[in-house]
C-alpha positions as semicolon CSV with decimal commas, in nm:
position;residue;x (nm);y (nm);z (nm)
1;M;15,668;-11,878;19,096
2;G;15,335;-11,754;19,006
3;H;15,200;-11,367;19,163
4;H;14,924;-11,410;19,338
5;C;14,726;-11,107;19,419
6;N;14,388;-11,282;19,572
7;G;14,181;-11,068;19,318
8;H;14,345;-10,739;19,468
9;C;14,482;-10,638;19,047
10;H;14,133;-10,750;18,955
11;I;13,982;-10,473;19,081
12;F;14,266;-10,257;19,092
13;G;14,226;-10,354;18,679
14;I;13,821;-10,269;18,687
15;F;13,853;-9,917;18,891
16;L;14,132;-9,786;18,637
17;G;13,894;-9,860;18,370
18;F;13,606;-9,692;18,548
19;F;13,825;-9,351;18,590
20;T;14,006;-9,412;18,269
21;G;13,633;-9,395;18,093
22;F;13,513;-9,133;18,346
23;I;13,823;-8,905;18,258
24;W;13,786;-8,963;17,913
25;M;13,409;-8,855;17,933
26;L;13,514;-8,569;18,128
27;L;13,810;-8,452;17,865
28;A;13,532;-8,512;17,608
29;V;13,183;-8,347;17,717
30;L;13,419;-8,053;17,885
31;G;13,577;-7,968;17,557
32;Y;13,915;-7,992;17,557
33;I;13,911;-8,269;17,296
34;S;13,699;-8,063;17,062
35;D;14,013;-7,803;17,115
36;F;14,238;-8,004;17,081
37;F;14,104;-8,154;16,716
38;G;13,991;-7,788;16,645
39;L;14,381;-7,759;16,691
40;I;14,531;-7,982;16,466
41;D;14,216;-7,858;16,214
42;L;14,082;-8,183;16,191
43;G;13,711;-7,984;16,165
44;N;13,430;-8,168;16,152
45;L;13,612;-8,521;16,123
46;G;13,715;-8,352;16,454
47;H;13,393;-8,322;16,621
48;F;13,305;-8,696;16,506
49;F;13,578;-8,777;16,678
50;T;13,489;-8,593;17,026
51;I;13,135;-8,761;16,991
52;L;13,305;-9,075;16,940
53;I;13,538;-9,073;17,193
54;A;13,240;-8,959;17,446
55;V;13,044;-9,259;17,386
56;I;13,363;-9,500;17,448
57;G;13,419;-9,309;17,758
58;F;13,091;-9,356;17,881
59;L;13,031;-9,738;17,788
60;A;13,409;-9,796;17,911
61;F;13,229;-9,583;18,261
62;F;12,954;-9,765;18,234
63;V;13,097;-10,110;18,212
64;F;13,357;-10,142;18,417
65;G;13,139;-9,899;18,691
66;L;12,858;-10,201;18,714
67;Y;13,161;-10,476;18,781
68;V;13,315;-10,214;19,073
69;F;12,925;-10,246;19,236
70;K;12,894;-10,552;19,130
71;R;13,195;-10,658;19,327
72;A;13,129;-10,447;19,603
73;W;12,807;-10,564;19,616
74;S;12,936;-10,965;19,650
75;C;13,177;-10,858;19,895
76;C;12,945;-10,622;20,162
77;R;12,650;-10,950;20,129
């Protein structure tokens, strides 16, 4: 009938969001994204997108990191 994963799929999705946010933030901070936008010649718009991607990556990293921490805290108490 239905797929039951006992919460393991949910924590994997949260961890995947945390990891993806970390990767996007890291790519933006190390300059790979700005290099890519420079390669396709976006100019100042590329800088705006780089900052936007870094902020969204940080927010995903922070929010999903809180969920991972709360989940681990509730399991260990």
